C-alpha positions, 0 to 999 in steps of 0.5 A: 733415195739411199745408196747401195751401201745404205748411206743417205744419198748426197745433196747438191746445192747451187748458190745463185748470188744475184739480187735485184737489190739487197734487202736491209736485213740480209747477210747472205752472199749476194750482189746486184751485178746484172753484168755478171749474169751471162757468165754465171751458167758456164762458170757453174758448169766449169766448177761442176766439171772440176768437182766431179773430177776430184774428191767429193761426196762420192760416186752416188747419185744425188737425190736433191738439188737446191738452187738458193741465193741470193734470188735464183729467179732473177736469172732468165729461163735460158740461164736456168736451163743452161745450168740445169742441163750442164749439171745433169750432163756432169752428175748423176741424179736419182729419178725422184730427185727433189729439185728446189728453186727459191723465188721472189713471188714477183718474178712469177707468171704462168708462162714462166712457171710452165717453163720451170716445171718443164726444166724438172723443178718440182719444189718452189720456195717463195720468199713471201716474208709477209702479206702486209704491205707495211711490213714488206716496205719495212723489210725492203722487199721488192714485191707487195702483198698482191704480187705475193698472192698472185705468184702463189696462185700462179704456182698452184695453177701451174701444177706445183704440188710442193710449195713452200712459203717463207715468212719473217717474224719477231720484228719490233712492233709485231704482235701475235695477231699480226703473225697469225694474220700472215699464217692465215693468209699463207694457209689460203694457198695450201702450202706444203712447207712453211719456213718461219724465220725470226728477224736477226740483225746480221753484221754489216747490214743496213739494219745492223747500222740502224739497230743500236739507235733504233732497234728493229727486232722485238724484245727477247721475251716477246720473240719467245712468245711469238715462237711458241704461239707460232708452233702451237698454232701450226701443230694444232692444225696438224703441221709437223714442227720438225726443225726450229724454223721449219714446218711441214704439212706432212712427213713427205714434205719435209725438206729432203735437202735441208735435212741433210745438213742437220744429219751431217750427210755429205753435200756438194756446194757450187757457186760463190760462198757455197759450202760443201761437206764430205763427211769429215771436211767442210769447205767453202768457195770465194764469196765475191762473184768476181773472185769466184769467176776469176779462179775458174777463168784460171782453171782453178777450183774457187775454194776459199778455205776448208776445215777438217773436223775431228771425231769429237768435233763431229760428235759435238756438231751432231748434238748441236744440230740434232737439238735444232730438230724434232728428232733430237740427237742420239743419247750416245752422242751426248757428252760424257758429263751430260747425264745431270743436264739431260735429267734437268732439261727433261724435268723442265719440259725442254726435252723428252727421251724417246727411242735412245734420242733426246728430243726437244720440245718446242720450248727446248728448240727455242733454247737449243743453243743453250742446251747444246752447251751443256749436252755436247 
């Protein structure tokens, strides 16, 4: 959907900061705090009301709503209903809004999936990570491979047509055969979207403390080989490699919400640690749940900070973000001294110039951060 002045509609993100337990690799803002679950829906409603009354992305209807985390599916169905009902009472949404819920496969059953569909959730993103029990134990996941398969079967039987699967790769000891088996297992459920994230060592996580003495990630050269093999495997089967870590079965199944971030479309972020962007200013909320709740209890927005970007910073960011996507940045956004680097990258097979854009090849996506240094 687009607004009447032809700008893309804004997106709405809600960060649900709760998990049953923290995975050892995860650096996202999440807490094991079941005692705070009950207060969360009303806090979200109060923040939404305050945001709606103040400056933001504008009066246009949202056409995406993304519930991420954390693990949003740890909240009960009544809590999710209260959140969605509250947001729909405060904000306007397009009729075809993409409503995504991130879930742990072990949290799903047929009855629950029917309730989620009735709540208007039309896109699921399942954090499977692997179909190998040995890998799931290494990653500290609370589901096993059979639970992953059961959750995916139930989602399909419940009628979810837009079904995404998250996988993690490039950990130490993984081979291409291992990753291919995970991909083939995923294909059995006919997903419409795959997010394949290479394992990274996030600061202040258990994996970070372990990594120095006992590396958890594959060597850099092997990571590159796995990335390119993964891209080849999926593209040969007709999948679109439309962003570094993201693949869609066809054009309509690209994540509408996440594409807003890569295109600098305004988004409103609700919940602890959530970020928002109004087109020139980026802001973020308190990370700790109690700090977030405390600000709202005092009738204040839970904003922890903000950054206003200059015109040139926005241009440089467009280049950086564009190089993560198959669309690539506009040639007009490249830096004033980028011509020589652009030609060099084209000759090296990292970029191709098409329709006034510098479009990265899969190998170019692999090196997108390095390319951005010279092109922005």
